[in-house]
N, C-alpha and C positions, 0 to 999 in steps of 0.2 A: 641926291641923298651921296652921302659920305660913306666908306665901308672901311672901317679900321681893323686889320687884321694882325693878330699879335705876333711878334718877331718870333715868341718862343711856341708858338702852334705847330703841335705834329710830333714826329720822331724824338725821342730824347737819345742820347750816345747809346745805354744799355739797350733800349731797344731796337733802336735802328742795327746794333752791332748782331742783335739776336735774328734778326730778321733776314740780315745779310749771310747769317752763317747758314738758314734753311734754304736760300734762293743757291748760295755754291752746293749747295749738298743735291738741289734738285737738280742740277747742271750735271752733276757727277753720275746719276743714273737713280735707281730705285733701290728700295728697302731702308729708307730715314723714313723716322716717326718722331713725333714730338711727344716730349711725356706731359699730356696737357696741353692746353694750348698755349702757343708759343710766346705769344701775348694778347690781351684782353681786347679784342677785334676781330668781329667773325669775317669782315671784307678781307683783312689780310690772311685768316686761317683759312678761310676759303680756296683764296688764290694758289696757297701754298698746296692745299689738300689738290688742286686742278693739276700741278705740276707735280704729282708724286708724294709731296710730303703732308702722308696723312698723321692723324693726332691718335696717341690713344689714351686711355683714363688710368690706366693701373698698369704696372710693371710686368704682371701676369700675362698682360696681353702681347707684350714683344716676344719674337719667335728666334731662332737662330736665323742668320741671316739680316736680321735686323740692325742699326745704329741709332741707338736713342739721343735723342737732343732733347738737352736738359732745357725747359724754360726760363726766361728772362728773371719769371720770380723766384728760380731755383729750386732744389728738389729736398725731400727730407733725408736724413740720413737714412733710415730704414730704408728708402729705395734705392739710393745709392749701393748701400751694400748688396741688395737683392741681385742689382744688376750685375753688380760686380761678382757674385757668387754664381751667377747664371754664365758668367764669361761673356753679356752682353756691351759690346762696347759703345761709347759714351761720346759723346762730343757736348761742352758745357757752354751753353750759352748763357750762365746766368750773369744777370745785371753784376757790373764789378761793384757796385755800392751798396748791395745786399750779399755779395759774397764774402767783402769785408765784414759785414753782420755777423754772419756765420763764424768767422775767424774771432772776432769779439767774444761772441758768447761761450764758444768752443774753448779759448784760453781761459777766459774769466772763469767761465765753470769747473775747468780744471785745478784753479787755484784757491777754489771753494768757495765763491761768490756767488750768491742766489743772484739768479736774472730776473729783471724787471723788463716786461716787453710793452710798450704802448702800440697798440695799433688794433686793426678789426681781427677778432678772433677767427672767423670763418674766412679771412682771405688768404689766398696760397702762400704770399711771403711770410706770411704770420705763423703759418704752420710748418713751414719749411724753417725758419729759423727756430722755431720751441723745441725743431726735435734734436738740434745739435749741441743741446745742453743738457745736463742732468736733471736740474729741476727749474722751474721758473713761473711767474704769473705774469696773466697779459690782461692788462687794462686798455679797454677804449676809448675812456675820455679822463680828463685831471680830476675830476670829480669824483670817479669810481678808483681812482689814486688814492684820494685823500681819504674817502671813507675806510677803503682797506687799511691805509697806515692807523686809523682813529681805532679800528675793530681790532686788529693784530699789533699791539705795541713792543711786542718781538721783533717783529720785523723792522723797527726802527733801531737798532741795536745788531741788526744780521748785517755780515759783510754782503755788499749789493753791486750789481752792475747794471745799469740802465742803457736801453736802448731803445731806438725809436724806428717806426715802419720809414720806410724812404720816404713814402708820398705824404707822409703827417703836414702839417701848417708849423710854423715858427710858433704860431702863439701857442699852440699845446706844448711844443718843446720847452718854453720859457717860463710855463704854467707849473711844469711839472718840476722843472728844474728847479725853481723856488721852493716848490714843495718839499722836495728830496734834502734840498739843502738846509732847509727849516729842522724836520720833523728827524732827517736820520743822522747817523754820526758816523757810519762807517759805508762809502759809497764813492764808486767810481760812476761818472755821466757822459755817454758816449753822444755827439750830435752824431747821429746816421742821416739825418735827414739828408734829400738829393738836394744840391745847390740849383739845380735845375728844375726842379720842382717848385722850391720857393722863388725863383725868379718868373715861374709861367705862372702861380699864385697871385705875387705882388703886379704882373704886369695885367692879368684878370681884373683883378679890384681896379687897378685905375681905369682902365678902359670902361667896365661898368659903371662908374659914373660918370662917364662923360657923354655915352650914348644914349640914344631913346630907348634901343632893343640890343639885345644882347644873345647871340649864337655860340651855344658849346656844342661843338662836336665830339665825340667819343663814344666808346663802348658802352652798353647798359649797366656791363658787369667790373667796367674798368674804375679803380676806388680813385686816383686820381683826376679822372674826366668827372665823375660826381660830385669830390671836393672843389671843382671849379664851377661847377654849376651852383653849387651852395655859395659859394663867394659871391658870384655875380649878383646871386638873387638877392645877398643883402644889400646892394647897390643900385640894383635897376629892378624896375617894376614890370619889366617882359623880356623875359629867360625863356630862350628856346634850347630842348637838350635832344639832339638828333646824332644816329650812328652814321646816316648817309644824308646827300642832298633830297634821294627822292621822299622824304619826309617832311621836307618843307611846304608850308603854307603861303605862296611868296605873298598873299592877301595881306597877310597879318602886317608886312612891312609897306604897305601903299602909302602909310601917313608917317613913315618915320624919315629924320631928315638923317639922321646918323644913326649905323649899325656896327656893333663889334663883332668880330669874330675871333674865338680862341679856340682851341683845340687839344685835346688829353695827350699823353705822352704816347699811346699807341695808336693814334690817327696816323695813316700816312699821307702825306702832301697831295696825291691825287685826287682824295674825298675835301681837302679844305680848297684845293684848285674847282673841283665840280661847283662846292657851295659858292662860292663866289662869283663863278662864270653866270651859274643859274640867278642869282640877284642881279648882275650886272645886265644880263639878257632881258629878264622878265620886267625891270625897271628900267629899261633903255639908259641906263647910266653913262654909256658913252655918249648918247647923241643930246645928252643933258650937260656935257662938259665935264662928269665928276670922273673920281677914279677910283678905285681902291687902294688904301695904303695900308702899308706893313708896319709904320711907325709907331710907337704909341705917343700921343702927342695933343696937346689940348684941343679941343674942337675947333676952337677962333682959329687954329694956325692950320687945319687940316689943309686949306688953299695952297698953303705955301711947303707943305713939305708930304706932297701925294704922290705916291707909288703904286705903279700896278703888280698885283700878285704875279702877273707874267714875267715881271721884272725883279720880281724877289726870285723866282726860280731861275732868272737868268744867271744870279748872282753865283748860283752852284758850278757852272761852267766857265767863269772868268778867268782870265790869266793875270799869274802875279808877277810883277816886276820887282827887282833889287833894290832894297832902299825901302819896300813897304811894312807896314807895321800889321799883322794880322793877328786875328783870334783864332786858335783852335781848342779840340779836347784831344787829351791825351789818350791814345789808343793801346798803345802797346810800350813794355819798356824792356830796354835788354841792358847785358852790362855796358854796352858801348854808345846807347844813344838811345831817344824815344820817340816813337812814332806820334804824329800828329795830325787827327783829321782837320783838315781846313774850311770842308765842305765845298772846296773846289776839286777840279779834274785831274791837279797833281797832289801828290802826297809830301806831307813834309814830315820831316827830320831834326831833331837836333840833338848834335854830337854831343858827349858829355863833356869834352871842352869847351863848349858852347853854353853847356847849361851850368857850370861854376865855377869858379876858380880854385876852388877847395878838393885836392886830389885825395883826400880822404873820403870825403864825401860820395853815396851811391845815390844813381840815380831815384831809386825807390825812396830815399830819403828826403827828396826836395819834393816829388809829385806822385801824385797816384793815377792809376788808371782809372777815366772817364773826369780828372780835372779840366777844367777850362785853362787854358794858359795862352798869353799875348807873348810875341815873338818878332823878332826883326829879322827881315829874310834877305840873306847873304848872298846867296846864288840859287835863278833856277835853271833846271835843267830840262827840257822841253824834249829832246829825246827820250829822255827815259822815264820822263813826266814825274820827277822829284823837286823837291824844295828845301834847299838848306838854310837852316833856322838858326837864330841866334837869342836866346832869352838873356845871356849875362849882357850884351850890349844894348839891350833895350832898358835892362833894369840899373845901368851903371848911372845914364841919367838922373833916373829918379831916384837912385840911392846917394846918389851927393846931394840932391835937394833934400830927402830922409835925412840924413847927417847933419845937415845945417840946421835942420829943424830940431833936431833933437839936442844941438847944442843950444838953440834959443830958448827952448822950453824946459831945459834941463830933464828930459827924459831919459830913462835906461834903455840902453840897446845891447842886445847878443850877438855875439862873434865865437868864431872858432880862433883856437889862438894854432898859429901856423908856424912860426919859428922865433929862435930866440936871438935878440939884435944886441949888439954893444948897447949895453945900460939899459934894457930892457926887453921885452918881445913885441911881438906884432899881432896883431889881432885880424882876423878877417870880416868886418861886418858888411853883411850884405855886397860884397864884392869889394868893398873898400878897405884899404891898409890904413889901421889904426895902431900906432904907435903907444905903447904902455909905459913908461919908466918904471925901473926897477922898485922904487918906493913907493908905486901907486898900484904894484901889483898885489898887495895884502899878504903876501907869502912871508913866513920868519925870515929872519936874514941869513940863517943858516941851511934853507933849503933852496936847493938850484932849482935856478928858471926852468930848466928844461923839464922839469917835472910837469909842467901845465901845456906841455905841448899837446897838442889834438884834441884838450878839453874843449869844452864849453863854457864861457866866462860872459857875466854881465856886468857893462860898465856905463860910467857916463863920458859924454864927449866933453870935453873942456877945452879944445882951440881945434878949428877950422880952415887952414888956407887951401882954398881949390885952385889959385895959380900956382902956390908950389907943390901942388898935391898932397898936402901935409896935414893929418889929423891926429890929436892926441887926444887919449884917455884915461880913465882914473877907474879901476876893479876896487879899491880899497874904498871909494869913497860908497859906491853902492854896499859894499860889506858892511860898512858901519852903518850905513840907514840901516838896514836890514836888522843890524843886531839892535838898534836902537828899537827898534819895531818890534822886534821878538822879545826883548827885555818889558818895553812898556805892556805889551798885550799878555806878558805871564803876573803883572803884578797888576794888572786889574783884572785879572782871571782867577789868581791862586785862591784856595781855600784850603781847611782842614782835610785830609781825605783824598785830593784830586791826584791823581796818578800822572807820572811822566817817563818818558824811556830818556835814560842820560846815559853820558859817558863818563867814565872814572877818568878826574884829570891830576889829582896826585892823592898822595897818602900820607897822614902822619900815625905818630903811636896812639892818639887818641879817635883818630876817625879817618873817613875817605870823602875827598871833596867831588861832588858830581855835579856836569854841566847839564842841566836840564832844558837848554835853549837860549845860551845867551848870558846864564845867570848862573855860577855856583852855588849848590845846596851842601849842608856838609851831613853826613851819616854817621852818627857819633857809633864809636867800636860795640858800644852794648844794644845797638839797632841793627846789628850786622847779621847776628846769628844767635838761636837760643840758648845753644851751647857755649860753653867756655871758649873764649880763644885768646890767644896772646896778641895779635895784633892784625889790623884789618888785613894785609898781605896775605894771612893764614884764608883767606876768603875770595879776595878780587886781586885785581892787577890792572896797573895802569892804562887804559883804553878799552876796556871790558863795556860791555851795552848792557845796562842794567835795566829794570823795573822800580822805579823809587815812590814813593807816594809823601806826601806833605804831614809833617805832625807838627809843626809848628811855623810861624815867622813874623818878621817883625818889618815893616814896609820903613819905618824912618831910618834904622840901622841897614837896612838892606842885606837882612838875616834871614836863613831858611833853615830849618831843620826837616831832616827826611829822614823817613824810615824805610828799612829794607827785606825785614825777616815778615814774613806773612802772620796773619793770626791764626789761618789753618793749620799752621806750622808747628803752633805753640806745642810741647812737650807736654807741659801740665794738661792741656785739654785733651791729649789724645790719652794720657794716664787715666782721669777721671773717667774720660768715656770707656776704657777698658777694664779698670778696675775697680772695687769697694771695697769697703773695712767687710771683714771676714773670709776675702777671698786669699788665694794662694799665688805665687810668682815665681821664676827662677829667676837668681839676682846675681850678678856678680859683685864681689868683695873689692873695691876702689880705693877704699883707704882705713887703717886703722888708727884707731884714738886709744887712751887709756882709759874711757868711760864706753867703749863700744867700736862699733864698726859702719862704714857707710858703704851702703850698697848702690848700685845702678840697676833701677827699676828697667827705667826707661833711657837712651842717650836723651841728657839733660833732666831727667829725674831722678834724683839720691832719694833713699829712706836710708833712717838710722836704726842697727840693731843695736839696742843698750847691753850692755855685759851682761845685765839679770837674763837677757832673753836668748842668749848665744847659747846655753846648755842646761840640762835641766840639775847639773851640781856648780856648785860654787869656784868662779875660776879667780885667778889674779889679774891678767891682761887676756884680751881678746886673741892677742898672736899665741895664746896656749892652743887654742881651737881654728882658729882662721889665718889665712894668710892672702894676700893682695892678689886678685886675678883671680882666685878661685870661684867656683859658681855653687850657691845652694839655694835651697826652696824654703821658701820663709811665708809665713802668714801676716796678711796686712792687718794690724791692730788698732791703728787709728788713723784719721785724713784730717790735716788743718787746714780747710778750704781757704782761710783768711791768709796765712802765712804760708800756705804751701808746703805744710811740713807733711813728712811720713813716717809712722811708727812700723816696724817688724818685729818678726817673732820667730826664731829658730823653734827655741823651747817649746811651744804652741803646739807645733807640729808633732812632737815628742810626747807630748801628754796623752792619754787617751781622751776619748772624745767625752766619758761620763767624769771623768776625773776634772775637777775643777783644783787649779791653783790657791794655796793658801797666802800663796806672799801675792801683797797688791802690783798692781801695774804702772808703772810711774812711766810719761810722757814727757819727753825734755826738748825742747830746744834744737833742730839739727845743726846748727851753725855754732855754738857754745856745750863746752864741756858743762856737767852736771854740779851744782853748788855743793860746798861740802856737807851741809844739812842735809840735804839729797841722799848723797853716799851713805850719811847714818842712818839712816831709815831704811836703807837697804842692808845694812850690816845687822 
């Protein structure tokens, strides 16, 4: 028999950290309690309880003198507030990946986004996450998400932020990601699935396809362990889910040539070892020359790469040497260095100067707690039990290979401008200095190059000479390509009524030119305001960001006409909604003419008070009674909906309600004086 043990089986970084915090607390004394089980494994929680770290189910159970340890799944916002209000000290053992999700939903919710959470509703991780935002929806499956979007169309246009339970599968993420991008218009999708979980699931899938039987070790309430069992069952006909070695029936494996073993993130190494030893002892594997292996390999190659589980555990106490390449997990970050858990007896650390060459970058900008990181061993201090590591030296060789590959494949790379050089600038791309000539920076001639310092830029590599350590690149090439792509996209998607956010580039007496993403459209002066303006500068300034919409376009001539004034701001629409024929209004006299006076009813809507309607007796000119700027009460006698004309009368308000005027009421076009024959009728 061959036994294949998954490399990723057992504690993940977050669980290992939480258990270590509890063990250190137990060493300090009594009074430490965990809010809920620290992890989903009864063997571990029972062992901790035996050492004095007991479990409480609710904040109310905490008493003065207790110190509450927050479990790896995190705590609800209300629970944290209750502990703070009660003055009970806390130690936060929340998994860094889960804490990151709390920060995301808190930040995005504060910015007005509605939170979508993909995960198990009743799982403590999801319950904690949902408490840190104002409002959210929880979906357990991609199908449930799709049905909700179909039933709630408003959700498709709502600003969204989407997060995933850390133990979810990559397949679920990809389906949900595709659905959101297809159905919704305003979203942010955060890939919050734990990388260690993805590796564990992928490895379980690979092993289960190659063995006769599969053993999954984990707690009955552990979501990630149950998911491992589900994955294995899809690939192997015989899958056994156990919490401890005692639950195994060895006779089930008597006819198995190969047995695979994996374990959830909450399963300690000693339980995995017990399962391996039981199989080995009961099946007499050692006598038959077979041994358990720790690497995922094809069954046919097992004999060539067999390694005992004891040897796997022995790696944890191996000694490192200068020049070794190592892989570890980021355990802590300070302003000057990052601590790395190497899984060995030595503690690894990377000084900030060995993390990056960019002095403007902070450690947290490059790595996060819980990230897997590769490094080069610089120095081993056996006395202090520390190992100095360098990431940038290991990256250097890889980076030069990546730079050469980028040139050959003409791919775009990203870097930070670190200095202004003679005739150009220097960009740090993955630790490699790239010279960009001034002509290739893409900035206008009158713009100083030092304006680019400390900014991130995207460029193409145009020349590589590794022997001379010389690399040349072009930012302008990328900008030109992006501009062409934006222009092509606009012309492919443009339609009447489509809205854009643009920047005012220039203005003339007849309108303003607005850049809507690589293309300039023109807003005619008549489309800038519903009220009369003298010139575009009365409304806009060069550099303003404005919302515009398409009112016409010509793809052949490459011309776009844009609108700026909104229909809902149309003063005529406001007028007809507020006033009717026969109603009264208080108006302002804005212009006097020989045939009458124009009065402003609303900004943008004027009416004509004909000379015959100014007073109840004959006058020669409107100026005998009215002056520009004065306000008067008038009656609305007629509204011409087609021509947007309004006739007003002061005289009508002077007459008694029962009295009917013997003189006819004549309505005139407010843009032209009365014709001579019309004046004769009045006389």
